[in-house]
C-alpha positions in Angstrom: -88.0 4.2 -42.0 -87.7 6.2 -45.2 -85.3 4.5 -47.7 -82.8 6.7 -49.4 -83.0 7.1 -53.2 -81.5 9.5 -55.7 -83.1 12.9 -55.5 -85.3 11.9 -52.6 -87.5 14.8 -51.4 -87.6 15.0 -47.6 -88.4 18.2 -45.6 -86.6 17.7 -42.3 -88.3 20.7 -40.8 -91.8 19.6 -41.6 -91.0 16.1 -40.3 -89.7 17.3 -37.0 -92.0 20.3 -36.4 -95.3 19.0 -37.7 -95.4 15.3 -38.6 -94.0 13.8 -35.5 -95.9 16.1 -33.1 -99.0 15.1 -35.1 -98.3 11.5 -34.2 -97.6 12.4 -30.6 -100.9 14.4 -30.3 -102.9 11.5 -31.8 -101.3 8.8 -29.7 -101.5 10.7 -26.5 -100.1 9.2 -23.3 -99.6 5.8 -25.0 -96.5 7.3 -26.8 -94.0 7.8 -24.1 -91.5 9.5 -26.4 -90.0 9.3 -29.9 -86.6 9.7 -31.4 -85.5 10.7 -34.8 -82.5 9.4 -36.8 -81.7 11.5 -39.9 -79.3 10.6 -42.7 -76.2 12.6 -43.1 -75.2 14.5 -46.2 -72.0 13.8 -48.2 -69.6 16.5 -49.2 -71.8 17.5 -52.1 -74.9 17.9 -50.0 -76.5 14.6 -51.1 -78.0 12.4 -48.5 -75.7 9.4 -47.7 -76.8 6.1 -46.2 -79.5 3.6 -46.7 -82.2 5.8 -45.1 -83.2 9.4 -45.3 -84.7 9.3 -41.8 -86.4 7.0 -39.4 -88.2 7.5 -36.2 -88.7 5.2 -33.1 -92.0 5.4 -31.3 -91.7 4.1 -27.7 -94.7 2.8 -25.9 -95.1 0.4 -23.0 -96.3 -2.4 -25.2 -96.9 -3.3 -28.8 -100.7 -3.6 -28.1 -100.8 -0.2 -26.6 -98.9 1.3 -29.6 -101.3 -0.4 -32.0 -104.4 0.7 -30.1 -103.2 4.3 -30.0 -101.8 4.6 -33.5 -104.4 2.5 -35.4 -107.4 4.8 -35.2 -105.2 7.6 -36.6 -103.2 5.6 -39.2 -105.0 7.0 -42.2 -104.5 10.6 -41.1 -100.9 10.1 -40.3 -100.2 8.3 -43.6 -101.9 11.1 -45.5 -99.6 13.6 -43.9 -96.5 11.8 -45.3 -96.9 13.4 -48.7 -96.5 16.8 -47.1 -92.8 16.2 -46.4 -91.5 13.4 -48.7 -91.9 11.5 -51.9 -90.3 8.4 -50.3 -92.5 5.5 -49.4 -91.8 4.5 -45.8 -91.2 0.9 -44.8 
């Protein structure tokens, strides 16, 4: 989850086209699918809501998710700076 903040930088295209496919490619078959929730913009084009975006990674079990994600966590974390200045929680 990426908390919203004033003037948050978040490149939706990079997130959807590169970052999440990176996660999928690293986790392989353990990741059954993922979903993306993106914040809406207000009438002035500013992001509204508590979060800029969040994703849901769906695996058969928490252990399977940890085993598949863990070895690639550093690479995935390093990619975050390519699309946002927001620290995910």
